[in-house]
All heavy atoms as TSV, in Angstrom:
chain	resi	resn	atom	element	x	y	z
A	1	MET	N	N	37.627	39.983	-89.714
A	1	MET	CA	C	37.724	39.498	-88.360
A	1	MET	C	C	36.610	38.485	-88.134
A	1	MET	O	O	35.474	38.704	-88.484
A	1	MET	CB	C	37.594	40.666	-87.388
A	1	MET	CG	C	37.622	40.220	-85.950
A	1	MET	SD	S	37.364	41.561	-84.797
A	1	MET	CE	C	38.982	42.248	-84.726
A	2	THR	N	N	36.955	37.358	-87.546
A	2	THR	CA	C	35.985	36.312	-87.258
A	2	THR	C	C	35.539	36.424	-85.810
A	2	THR	O	O	36.351	36.482	-84.901
A	2	THR	CB	C	36.618	34.929	-87.493
A	2	THR	OG1	O	37.106	34.878	-88.815
A	2	THR	CG2	C	35.612	33.843	-87.273
A	3	TRP	N	N	34.233	36.447	-85.643
A	3	TRP	CA	C	33.676	36.523	-84.293
A	3	TRP	C	C	33.291	35.129	-83.834
A	3	TRP	O	O	32.702	34.362	-84.581
A	3	TRP	CB	C	32.444	37.419	-84.268
A	3	TRP	CG	C	32.778	38.833	-84.565
A	3	TRP	CD1	C	32.741	39.453	-85.770
A	3	TRP	CD2	C	33.239	39.795	-83.644
A	3	TRP	NE1	N	33.143	40.746	-85.664
A	3	TRP	CE2	C	33.458	40.991	-84.348
A	3	TRP	CE3	C	33.506	39.777	-82.283
A	3	TRP	CZ2	C	33.915	42.142	-83.741
A	3	TRP	CZ3	C	33.956	40.929	-81.680
A	3	TRP	CH2	C	34.164	42.094	-82.406
A	4	LEU	N	N	33.639	34.821	-82.630
A	4	LEU	CA	C	33.237	33.552	-82.054
A	4	LEU	C	C	31.865	33.729	-81.419
A	4	LEU	O	O	31.652	34.655	-80.640
A	4	LEU	CB	C	34.238	33.095	-81.002
A	4	LEU	CG	C	35.632	32.771	-81.525
A	4	LEU	CD1	C	36.543	32.403	-80.364
A	4	LEU	CD2	C	35.574	31.646	-82.519
A	5	ILE	N	N	30.977	32.875	-81.773
A	5	ILE	CA	C	29.625	32.947	-81.239
A	5	ILE	C	C	29.469	31.835	-80.212
A	5	ILE	O	O	29.675	30.667	-80.513
A	5	ILE	CB	C	28.579	32.799	-82.360
A	5	ILE	CG1	C	28.755	33.919	-83.378
A	5	ILE	CG2	C	27.177	32.782	-81.789
A	5	ILE	CD1	C	27.882	33.766	-84.600
A	6	ASP	N	N	29.099	32.221	-79.008
A	6	ASP	CA	C	28.872	31.256	-77.948
A	6	ASP	C	C	27.455	30.717	-78.100
A	6	ASP	O	O	26.495	31.341	-77.678
A	6	ASP	CB	C	29.069	31.911	-76.579
A	6	ASP	CG	C	28.954	30.904	-75.453
A	6	ASP	OD1	O	29.147	29.702	-75.713
A	6	ASP	OD2	O	28.674	31.316	-74.320
A	7	LYS	N	N	27.355	29.575	-78.731
A	7	LYS	CA	C	26.052	28.979	-78.997
A	7	LYS	C	C	25.717	28.007	-77.873
A	7	LYS	O	O	26.452	27.057	-77.619
A	7	LYS	CB	C	26.082	28.246	-80.335
A	7	LYS	CG	C	24.786	27.605	-80.699
A	7	LYS	CD	C	24.922	26.836	-81.991
A	7	LYS	CE	C	23.699	25.974	-82.168
A	7	LYS	NZ	N	23.919	24.905	-83.100
A	8	SER	N	N	24.606	28.249	-77.203
A	8	SER	CA	C	24.203	27.322	-76.157
A	8	SER	C	C	23.593	26.081	-76.805
A	8	SER	O	O	23.037	26.138	-77.893
A	8	SER	CB	C	23.206	27.999	-75.217
A	8	SER	OG	O	22.066	28.399	-75.930
A	9	PRO	N	N	23.693	24.941	-76.115
A	9	PRO	CA	C	23.167	23.706	-76.698
A	9	PRO	C	C	21.642	23.760	-76.821
A	9	PRO	O	O	20.955	24.389	-76.019
A	9	PRO	CB	C	23.601	22.633	-75.709
A	9	PRO	CG	C	23.995	23.333	-74.476
A	9	PRO	CD	C	24.308	24.742	-74.831
A	10	THR	N	N	21.144	23.083	-77.824
A	10	THR	CA	C	19.699	23.033	-78.030
A	10	THR	C	C	19.065	22.109	-76.991
A	10	THR	O	O	19.763	21.342	-76.311
A	10	THR	CB	C	19.374	22.492	-79.432
A	10	THR	OG1	O	19.822	21.132	-79.508
A	10	THR	CG2	C	20.018	23.334	-80.524
A	11	LEU	N	N	17.756	22.174	-76.896
A	11	LEU	CA	C	17.046	21.287	-75.983
A	11	LEU	C	C	17.332	19.836	-76.341
A	11	LEU	O	O	17.593	19.010	-75.467
A	11	LEU	CB	C	15.536	21.564	-76.021
A	11	LEU	CG	C	14.663	20.609	-75.214
A	11	LEU	CD1	C	15.033	20.640	-73.741
A	11	LEU	CD2	C	13.199	20.932	-75.419
A	12	TYR	N	N	17.289	19.516	-77.630
A	12	TYR	CA	C	17.546	18.150	-78.071
A	12	TYR	C	C	18.941	17.687	-77.638
A	12	TYR	O	O	19.111	16.560	-77.173
A	12	TYR	CB	C	17.391	18.044	-79.588
A	12	TYR	CG	C	17.510	16.633	-80.084
A	12	TYR	CD1	C	16.441	15.750	-79.985
A	12	TYR	CD2	C	18.696	16.167	-80.629
A	12	TYR	CE1	C	16.548	14.441	-80.422
A	12	TYR	CE2	C	18.816	14.857	-81.064
A	12	TYR	CZ	C	17.740	14.001	-80.960
A	12	TYR	OH	O	17.855	12.701	-81.383
A	13	GLU	N	N	19.933	18.554	-77.766
A	13	GLU	CA	C	21.299	18.205	-77.362
A	13	GLU	C	C	21.389	17.981	-75.857
A	13	GLU	O	O	22.046	17.040	-75.401
A	13	GLU	CB	C	22.277	19.300	-77.791
A	13	GLU	CG	C	22.452	19.405	-79.289
A	13	GLU	CD	C	23.167	20.671	-79.731
A	13	GLU	OE1	O	23.169	21.676	-78.990
A	13	GLU	OE2	O	23.712	20.642	-80.852
A	14	ARG	N	N	20.729	18.843	-75.088
A	14	ARG	CA	C	20.738	18.676	-73.626
A	14	ARG	C	C	20.041	17.381	-73.219
A	14	ARG	O	O	20.499	16.687	-72.302
A	14	ARG	CB	C	20.090	19.880	-72.949
A	14	ARG	CG	C	20.897	21.165	-73.123
A	14	ARG	CD	C	20.392	22.294	-72.255
A	14	ARG	NE	N	18.966	22.506	-72.314
A	14	ARG	CZ	C	18.351	23.442	-73.030
A	14	ARG	NH1	N	19.067	24.275	-73.764
A	14	ARG	NH2	N	17.042	23.562	-73.016
A	15	LEU	N	N	18.944	17.050	-73.890
A	15	LEU	CA	C	18.241	15.800	-73.588
A	15	LEU	C	C	19.120	14.599	-73.919
A	15	LEU	O	O	19.155	13.617	-73.165
A	15	LEU	CB	C	16.929	15.727	-74.373
A	15	LEU	CG	C	15.830	16.701	-73.962
A	15	LEU	CD1	C	14.673	16.648	-74.960
A	15	LEU	CD2	C	15.338	16.434	-72.551
A	16	ALA	N	N	19.845	14.659	-75.026
A	16	ALA	CA	C	20.723	13.556	-75.429
A	16	ALA	C	C	21.856	13.357	-74.430
A	16	ALA	O	O	22.193	12.215	-74.079
A	16	ALA	CB	C	21.287	13.810	-76.823
A	17	VAL	N	N	22.424	14.445	-73.942
A	17	VAL	CA	C	23.504	14.355	-72.952
A	17	VAL	C	C	22.982	13.725	-71.663
A	17	VAL	O	O	23.627	12.840	-71.080
A	17	VAL	CB	C	24.110	15.756	-72.677
A	17	VAL	CG1	C	25.003	15.741	-71.454
A	17	VAL	CG2	C	24.876	16.235	-73.891
A	18	GLU	N	N	21.823	14.157	-71.226
A	18	GLU	CA	C	21.240	13.611	-69.998
A	18	GLU	C	C	20.900	12.126	-70.184
A	18	GLU	O	O	21.097	11.321	-69.284
A	18	GLU	CB	C	19.988	14.403	-69.610
A	18	GLU	CG	C	19.354	13.960	-68.316
A	18	GLU	CD	C	20.192	14.201	-67.078
A	18	GLU	OE1	O	21.264	14.841	-67.166
A	18	GLU	OE2	O	19.783	13.742	-65.999
A	19	HIS	N	N	20.413	11.766	-71.356
A	19	HIS	CA	C	20.086	10.369	-71.661
A	19	HIS	C	C	21.341	9.504	-71.537
A	19	HIS	O	O	21.310	8.434	-70.906
A	19	HIS	CB	C	19.497	10.280	-73.070
A	19	HIS	CG	C	18.789	9.007	-73.365
A	19	HIS	ND1	N	19.453	7.865	-73.716
A	19	HIS	CD2	C	17.473	8.693	-73.350
A	19	HIS	CE1	C	18.582	6.893	-73.920
A	19	HIS	NE2	N	17.367	7.384	-73.702
A	20	LYS	N	N	22.432	9.946	-72.117
A	20	LYS	CA	C	23.689	9.191	-72.041
A	20	LYS	C	C	24.198	9.097	-70.611
A	20	LYS	O	O	24.710	8.061	-70.191
A	20	LYS	CB	C	24.749	9.835	-72.936
A	20	LYS	CG	C	24.489	9.630	-74.401
A	20	LYS	CD	C	25.533	10.315	-75.248
A	20	LYS	CE	C	25.183	10.186	-76.719
A	20	LYS	NZ	N	26.130	10.879	-77.584
A	21	ARG	N	N	24.051	10.188	-69.849
A	21	ARG	CA	C	24.503	10.196	-68.459
A	21	ARG	C	C	23.731	9.167	-67.641
A	21	ARG	O	O	24.317	8.407	-66.864
A	21	ARG	CB	C	24.329	11.594	-67.858
A	21	ARG	CG	C	24.929	11.746	-66.462
A	21	ARG	CD	C	24.521	13.047	-65.812
A	21	ARG	NE	N	23.106	13.088	-65.482
A	21	ARG	CZ	C	22.545	12.460	-64.431
A	21	ARG	NH1	N	23.283	11.724	-63.635
A	21	ARG	NH2	N	21.255	12.584	-64.194
A	22	ILE	N	N	22.421	9.118	-67.829
A	22	ILE	CA	C	21.595	8.176	-67.078
A	22	ILE	C	C	21.896	6.739	-67.495
A	22	ILE	O	O	21.983	5.847	-66.641
A	22	ILE	CB	C	20.102	8.518	-67.245
A	22	ILE	CG1	C	19.797	9.832	-66.509
A	22	ILE	CG2	C	19.223	7.396	-66.713
A	22	ILE	CD1	C	18.399	10.355	-66.721
A	23	GLU	N	N	22.071	6.508	-68.793
A	23	GLU	CA	C	22.408	5.159	-69.251
A	23	GLU	C	C	23.722	4.680	-68.627
A	23	GLU	O	O	23.846	3.526	-68.223
A	23	GLU	CB	C	22.514	5.102	-70.765
A	23	GLU	CG	C	21.177	5.094	-71.464
A	23	GLU	CD	C	21.302	5.033	-72.974
A	23	GLU	OE1	O	22.293	5.570	-73.524
A	23	GLU	OE2	O	20.399	4.458	-73.594
A	24	ALA	N	N	24.697	5.571	-68.527
A	24	ALA	CA	C	25.985	5.213	-67.927
A	24	ALA	C	C	25.813	4.897	-66.442
A	24	ALA	O	O	26.447	3.967	-65.923
A	24	ALA	CB	C	26.985	6.345	-68.113
A	25	ALA	N	N	24.953	5.630	-65.752
A	25	ALA	CA	C	24.716	5.384	-64.334
A	25	ALA	C	C	23.991	4.060	-64.122
A	25	ALA	O	O	24.233	3.355	-63.129
A	25	ALA	CB	C	23.910	6.527	-63.734
A	26	MET	N	N	23.124	3.701	-65.052
A	26	MET	CA	C	22.360	2.460	-64.908
A	26	MET	C	C	23.232	1.220	-65.010
A	26	MET	O	O	22.908	0.192	-64.418
A	26	MET	CB	C	21.252	2.402	-65.961
A	26	MET	CG	C	20.104	3.319	-65.651
A	26	MET	SD	S	18.792	3.198	-66.868
A	26	MET	CE	C	18.368	1.471	-66.749
A	27	VAL	N	N	24.334	1.313	-65.741
A	27	VAL	CA	C	25.234	0.168	-65.894
A	27	VAL	C	C	25.764	-0.276	-64.530
A	27	VAL	O	O	25.979	-1.465	-64.299
A	27	VAL	CB	C	26.401	0.527	-66.845
A	27	VAL	CG1	C	27.465	-0.541	-66.857
A	27	VAL	CG2	C	25.865	0.780	-68.241
A	28	LEU	N	N	25.910	0.669	-63.632
A	28	LEU	CA	C	26.484	0.379	-62.324
A	28	LEU	C	C	25.458	-0.121	-61.309
A	28	LEU	O	O	25.836	-0.556	-60.229
A	28	LEU	CB	C	27.154	1.641	-61.769
A	28	LEU	CG	C	28.222	2.279	-62.661
A	28	LEU	CD1	C	28.685	3.593	-62.069
A	28	LEU	CD2	C	29.379	1.321	-62.863
A	29	LEU	N	N	24.182	-0.062	-61.652
A	29	LEU	CA	C	23.135	-0.420	-60.697
A	29	LEU	C	C	22.571	-1.805	-60.944
A	29	LEU	O	O	22.367	-2.215	-62.083
A	29	LEU	CB	C	21.982	0.592	-60.777
A	29	LEU	CG	C	22.281	2.014	-60.344
A	29	LEU	CD1	C	21.079	2.899	-60.600
A	29	LEU	CD2	C	22.659	2.058	-58.868
A	30	ALA	N	N	22.307	-2.491	-59.849
A	30	ALA	CA	C	21.603	-3.768	-59.924
A	30	ALA	C	C	20.105	-3.471	-60.032
A	30	ALA	O	O	19.662	-2.361	-59.711
A	30	ALA	CB	C	21.888	-4.580	-58.661
A	31	PRO	N	N	19.322	-4.434	-60.491
A	31	PRO	CA	C	17.875	-4.214	-60.542
A	31	PRO	C	C	17.337	-3.807	-59.170
A	31	PRO	O	O	17.762	-4.314	-58.143
A	31	PRO	CB	C	17.329	-5.578	-60.960
A	31	PRO	CG	C	18.452	-6.222	-61.712
A	31	PRO	CD	C	19.696	-5.745	-61.034
A	32	GLY	N	N	16.449	-2.859	-59.199
A	32	GLY	CA	C	15.876	-2.361	-57.951
A	32	GLY	C	C	15.161	-1.045	-58.176
A	32	GLY	O	O	14.986	-0.597	-59.319
A	33	SER	N	N	14.771	-0.406	-57.087
A	33	SER	CA	C	13.960	0.808	-57.188
A	33	SER	C	C	14.726	1.978	-57.814
A	33	SER	O	O	14.160	2.732	-58.610
A	33	SER	CB	C	13.415	1.206	-55.818
A	33	SER	OG	O	14.473	1.480	-54.928
A	34	LYS	N	N	16.004	2.133	-57.493
A	34	LYS	CA	C	16.772	3.242	-58.072
A	34	LYS	C	C	16.922	3.067	-59.582
A	34	LYS	O	O	16.775	4.020	-60.350
A	34	LYS	CB	C	18.158	3.327	-57.408
A	34	LYS	CG	C	18.996	4.476	-57.894
A	34	LYS	CD	C	18.364	5.823	-57.602
A	34	LYS	CE	C	19.253	6.943	-58.071
A	34	LYS	NZ	N	18.627	8.241	-57.950
A	35	ARG	N	N	17.176	1.836	-60.009
A	35	ARG	CA	C	17.300	1.559	-61.445
A	35	ARG	C	C	15.968	1.801	-62.149
A	35	ARG	O	O	15.926	2.326	-63.258
A	35	ARG	CB	C	17.770	0.125	-61.654
A	35	ARG	CG	C	18.223	-0.168	-63.051
A	35	ARG	CD	C	18.940	-1.514	-63.092
A	35	ARG	NE	N	19.748	-1.634	-64.270
A	35	ARG	CZ	C	19.294	-2.025	-65.455
A	35	ARG	NH1	N	18.038	-2.325	-65.603
A	35	ARG	NH2	N	20.119	-2.117	-66.476
A	36	ASN	N	N	14.871	1.421	-61.495
A	36	ASN	CA	C	13.545	1.661	-62.066
A	36	ASN	C	C	13.260	3.152	-62.213
A	36	ASN	O	O	12.643	3.579	-63.186
A	36	ASN	CB	C	12.465	0.996	-61.226
A	36	ASN	CG	C	12.490	-0.512	-61.346
A	36	ASN	OD1	O	13.058	-1.058	-62.291
A	36	ASN	ND2	N	11.895	-1.190	-60.375
A	37	GLU	N	N	13.703	3.942	-61.240
A	37	GLU	CA	C	13.540	5.399	-61.327
A	37	GLU	C	C	14.289	5.950	-62.539
A	37	GLU	O	O	13.781	6.824	-63.247
A	37	GLU	CB	C	14.070	6.076	-60.061
A	37	GLU	CG	C	13.208	5.889	-58.841
A	37	GLU	CD	C	13.847	6.508	-57.602
A	37	GLU	OE1	O	14.655	7.455	-57.746
A	37	GLU	OE2	O	13.539	6.020	-56.503
A	38	LEU	N	N	15.494	5.445	-62.766
A	38	LEU	CA	C	16.280	5.909	-63.904
A	38	LEU	C	C	15.651	5.474	-65.229
A	38	LEU	O	O	15.678	6.231	-66.201
A	38	LEU	CB	C	17.724	5.416	-63.799
A	38	LEU	CG	C	18.543	6.023	-62.653
A	38	LEU	CD1	C	19.957	5.446	-62.647
A	38	LEU	CD2	C	18.590	7.532	-62.740
A	39	LEU	N	N	15.071	4.277	-65.257
A	39	LEU	CA	C	14.366	3.841	-66.458
A	39	LEU	C	C	13.189	4.767	-66.761
A	39	LEU	O	O	12.937	5.112	-67.915
A	39	LEU	CB	C	13.855	2.406	-66.290
A	39	LEU	CG	C	14.854	1.299	-66.559
A	39	LEU	CD1	C	14.269	-0.049	-66.164
A	39	LEU	CD2	C	15.268	1.288	-68.012
A	40	GLN	N	N	12.475	5.174	-65.719
A	40	GLN	CA	C	11.357	6.104	-65.892
A	40	GLN	C	C	11.856	7.446	-66.431
A	40	GLN	O	O	11.239	8.037	-67.312
A	40	GLN	CB	C	10.616	6.303	-64.565
A	40	GLN	CG	C	9.452	7.251	-64.647
A	40	GLN	CD	C	8.339	6.751	-65.554
A	40	GLN	OE1	O	8.161	5.553	-65.741
A	40	GLN	NE2	N	7.605	7.666	-66.143
A	41	LYS	N	N	12.990	7.917	-65.915
A	41	LYS	CA	C	13.562	9.170	-66.410
A	41	LYS	C	C	13.948	9.053	-67.884
A	41	LYS	O	O	13.762	9.995	-68.653
A	41	LYS	CB	C	14.760	9.587	-65.571
A	41	LYS	CG	C	14.386	10.127	-64.215
A	41	LYS	CD	C	15.595	10.722	-63.531
A	41	LYS	CE	C	15.243	11.246	-62.173
A	41	LYS	NZ	N	14.508	12.481	-62.196
A	42	LEU	N	N	14.492	7.900	-68.286
A	42	LEU	CA	C	14.832	7.688	-69.690
A	42	LEU	C	C	13.589	7.765	-70.569
A	42	LEU	O	O	13.609	8.359	-71.644
A	42	LEU	CB	C	15.538	6.345	-69.888
A	42	LEU	CG	C	16.981	6.257	-69.423
A	42	LEU	CD1	C	17.518	4.847	-69.631
A	42	LEU	CD2	C	17.852	7.273	-70.126
A	43	ARG	N	N	12.500	7.157	-70.108
A	43	ARG	CA	C	11.251	7.227	-70.870
A	43	ARG	C	C	10.778	8.673	-71.002
A	43	ARG	O	O	10.324	9.101	-72.065
A	43	ARG	CB	C	10.169	6.382	-70.189
A	43	ARG	CG	C	10.398	4.909	-70.337
A	43	ARG	CD	C	9.222	4.110	-69.778
A	43	ARG	NE	N	9.661	2.775	-69.459
A	43	ARG	CZ	C	9.865	2.301	-68.231
A	43	ARG	NH1	N	9.628	3.059	-67.184
A	43	ARG	NH2	N	10.270	1.084	-68.040
A	44	GLN	N	N	10.878	9.428	-69.906
A	44	GLN	CA	C	10.465	10.832	-69.930
A	44	GLN	C	C	11.335	11.640	-70.890
A	44	GLN	O	O	10.831	12.510	-71.614
A	44	GLN	CB	C	10.528	11.427	-68.527
A	44	GLN	CG	C	9.480	10.866	-67.593
A	44	GLN	CD	C	9.690	11.309	-66.160
A	44	GLN	OE1	O	10.725	11.845	-65.789
A	44	GLN	NE2	N	8.688	11.060	-65.333
A	45	LEU	N	N	12.636	11.371	-70.900
A	45	LEU	CA	C	13.535	12.067	-71.820
A	45	LEU	C	C	13.194	11.738	-73.269
A	45	LEU	O	O	13.227	12.622	-74.134
A	45	LEU	CB	C	14.991	11.706	-71.525
A	45	LEU	CG	C	15.577	12.279	-70.241
A	45	LEU	CD1	C	16.930	11.641	-69.946
A	45	LEU	CD2	C	15.700	13.781	-70.324
A	46	ASP	N	N	12.865	10.478	-73.536
A	46	ASP	CA	C	12.481	10.083	-74.896
A	46	ASP	C	C	11.210	10.813	-75.331
A	46	ASP	O	O	11.121	11.306	-76.454
A	46	ASP	CB	C	12.261	8.570	-74.982
A	46	ASP	CG	C	13.562	7.783	-74.928
A	46	ASP	OD1	O	14.630	8.373	-75.214
A	46	ASP	OD2	O	13.509	6.588	-74.600
A	47	ILE	N	N	10.245	10.892	-74.439
A	47	ILE	CA	C	8.994	11.591	-74.756
A	47	ILE	C	C	9.260	13.076	-74.987
A	47	ILE	O	O	8.729	13.677	-75.923
A	47	ILE	CB	C	7.954	11.368	-73.650
A	47	ILE	CG1	C	7.497	9.910	-73.660
A	47	ILE	CG2	C	6.763	12.309	-73.809
A	47	ILE	CD1	C	6.680	9.508	-72.439
A	48	ALA	N	N	10.103	13.667	-74.150
A	48	ALA	CA	C	10.436	15.086	-74.309
A	48	ALA	C	C	11.133	15.333	-75.642
A	48	ALA	O	O	10.836	16.316	-76.337
A	48	ALA	CB	C	11.320	15.556	-73.152
A	49	ALA	N	N	12.037	14.436	-76.028
A	49	ALA	CA	C	12.745	14.596	-77.303
A	49	ALA	C	C	11.782	14.465	-78.478
A	49	ALA	O	O	11.853	15.243	-79.440
A	49	ALA	CB	C	13.868	13.561	-77.423
A	50	GLN	N	N	10.869	13.501	-78.399
A	50	GLN	CA	C	9.886	13.330	-79.467
A	50	GLN	C	C	8.947	14.535	-79.558
A	50	GLN	O	O	8.622	14.994	-80.659
A	50	GLN	CB	C	9.085	12.055	-79.243
A	50	GLN	CG	C	9.898	10.811	-79.429
A	50	GLN	CD	C	9.152	9.557	-78.984
A	50	GLN	OE1	O	8.006	9.609	-78.571
A	50	GLN	NE2	N	9.826	8.417	-79.064
A	51	THR	N	N	8.523	15.040	-78.410
A	51	THR	CA	C	7.641	16.211	-78.387
A	51	THR	C	C	8.357	17.427	-78.955
A	51	THR	O	O	7.782	18.186	-79.743
A	51	THR	CB	C	7.158	16.491	-76.955
A	51	THR	OG1	O	6.494	15.329	-76.454
A	51	THR	CG2	C	6.219	17.677	-76.914
A	52	ASN	N	N	9.618	17.608	-78.576
A	52	ASN	CA	C	10.397	18.725	-79.092
A	52	ASN	C	C	10.557	18.627	-80.610
A	52	ASN	O	O	10.417	19.622	-81.320
A	52	ASN	CB	C	11.775	18.760	-78.425
A	52	ASN	CG	C	12.614	19.899	-78.911
A	52	ASN	OD1	O	12.229	21.056	-78.822
A	52	ASN	ND2	N	13.778	19.581	-79.466
A	53	GLU	N	N	10.811	17.420	-81.091
A	53	GLU	CA	C	10.952	17.217	-82.538
A	53	GLU	C	C	9.638	17.554	-83.250
A	53	GLU	O	O	9.630	18.208	-84.288
A	53	GLU	CB	C	11.358	15.776	-82.823
A	53	GLU	CG	C	11.624	15.484	-84.278
A	53	GLU	CD	C	12.075	14.052	-84.508
A	53	GLU	OE1	O	12.558	13.410	-83.571
A	53	GLU	OE2	O	11.924	13.580	-85.647
A	54	TRP	N	N	8.537	17.105	-82.671
A	54	TRP	CA	C	7.230	17.367	-83.275
A	54	TRP	C	C	6.930	18.867	-83.292
A	54	TRP	O	O	6.501	19.422	-84.297
A	54	TRP	CB	C	6.152	16.613	-82.509
A	54	TRP	CG	C	4.769	16.905	-82.986
A	54	TRP	CD1	C	4.215	16.539	-84.175
A	54	TRP	CD2	C	3.769	17.647	-82.286
A	54	TRP	NE1	N	2.922	16.995	-84.251
A	54	TRP	CE2	C	2.616	17.680	-83.102
A	54	TRP	CE3	C	3.730	18.263	-81.040
A	54	TRP	CZ2	C	1.453	18.317	-82.714
A	54	TRP	CZ3	C	2.563	18.891	-80.651
A	54	TRP	CH2	C	1.450	18.916	-81.494
A	55	LEU	N	N	7.179	19.534	-82.164
A	55	LEU	CA	C	6.905	20.973	-82.087
A	55	LEU	C	C	7.821	21.792	-82.988
A	55	LEU	O	O	7.451	22.879	-83.426
A	55	LEU	CB	C	7.022	21.459	-80.638
A	55	LEU	CG	C	5.933	20.960	-79.697
A	55	LEU	CD1	C	6.263	21.352	-78.264
A	55	LEU	CD2	C	4.573	21.505	-80.104
A	56	SER	N	N	9.014	21.274	-83.245
A	56	SER	CA	C	9.972	21.991	-84.082
A	56	SER	C	C	9.819	21.683	-85.574
A	56	SER	O	O	10.494	22.290	-86.391
A	56	SER	CB	C	11.401	21.629	-83.661
A	56	SER	OG	O	11.605	21.943	-82.319
A	57	SER	N	N	8.947	20.749	-85.904
A	57	SER	CA	C	8.826	20.346	-87.307
A	57	SER	C	C	8.259	21.477	-88.152
A	57	SER	O	O	7.401	22.237	-87.697
A	57	SER	CB	C	7.957	19.104	-87.431
A	57	SER	OG	O	6.616	19.410	-87.109
A	58	PRO	N	N	8.728	21.617	-89.387
A	58	PRO	CA	C	8.275	22.702	-90.249
A	58	PRO	C	C	6.820	22.539	-90.692
A	58	PRO	O	O	6.177	23.516	-91.055
A	58	PRO	CB	C	9.221	22.633	-91.449
A	58	PRO	CG	C	9.741	21.249	-91.452
A	58	PRO	CD	C	9.755	20.793	-90.012
A	59	GLY	N	N	6.293	21.323	-90.621
A	59	GLY	CA	C	4.921	21.102	-91.062
A	59	GLY	C	C	3.867	21.414	-90.022
A	59	GLY	O	O	2.681	21.384	-90.293
A	60	LEU	N	N	4.303	21.710	-88.807
A	60	LEU	CA	C	3.352	22.001	-87.738
A	60	LEU	C	C	2.685	23.339	-87.971
A	60	LEU	O	O	3.321	24.349	-88.235
A	60	LEU	CB	C	4.079	21.999	-86.391
A	60	LEU	CG	C	3.201	22.138	-85.157
A	60	LEU	CD1	C	2.267	20.937	-85.033
A	60	LEU	CD2	C	4.058	22.262	-83.916
A	61	ARG	N	N	1.363	23.348	-87.880
A	61	ARG	CA	C	0.607	24.591	-88.071
A	61	ARG	C	C	-0.283	24.839	-86.872
A	61	ARG	O	O	-0.737	23.896	-86.217
A	61	ARG	CB	C	-0.240	24.510	-89.320
A	61	ARG	CG	C	0.578	24.549	-90.593
A	61	ARG	CD	C	-0.312	24.471	-91.765
A	61	ARG	NE	N	-0.534	23.032	-91.980
A	61	ARG	CZ	C	-1.024	22.517	-93.074
A	61	ARG	NH1	N	-1.398	23.275	-94.047
A	61	ARG	NH2	N	-1.159	21.225	-93.207
A	62	ALA	N	N	-0.552	26.072	-86.612
A	62	ALA	CA	C	-1.445	26.432	-85.508
A	62	ALA	C	C	-2.863	25.971	-85.829
A	62	ALA	O	O	-3.272	25.962	-86.988
A	62	ALA	CB	C	-1.429	27.941	-85.296
A	63	PRO	N	N	-3.617	25.563	-84.804
A	63	PRO	CA	C	-5.000	25.147	-85.055
A	63	PRO	C	C	-5.844	26.333	-85.536
A	63	PRO	O	O	-5.581	27.477	-85.185
A	63	PRO	CB	C	-5.475	24.638	-83.696
A	63	PRO	CG	C	-4.530	25.177	-82.711
A	63	PRO	CD	C	-3.255	25.473	-83.417
A	64	LEU	N	N	-6.863	26.032	-86.334
A	64	LEU	CA	C	-7.727	27.091	-86.857
A	64	LEU	C	C	-8.822	27.427	-85.900
A	64	LEU	O	O	-9.382	26.773	-85.194
A	64	LEU	CB	C	-8.320	26.660	-88.202
A	64	LEU	CG	C	-7.258	26.426	-89.285
A	64	LEU	CD1	C	-7.933	25.904	-90.540
A	64	LEU	CD2	C	-6.532	27.707	-89.596
């Protein structure tokens, strides 16, 4: 019997989905404060993804 496992998306996957959603919303906006806010959110998502990748890396060790 095969069991179906309900796997929730990883943080990286959730960040990627949100990144795509914001990029799609930006296409509809003219330059201005709302578009700038979305650009800032994209930068934050990129930093979060990079930090998550770094923290998840196998070479990371606890400080001595």
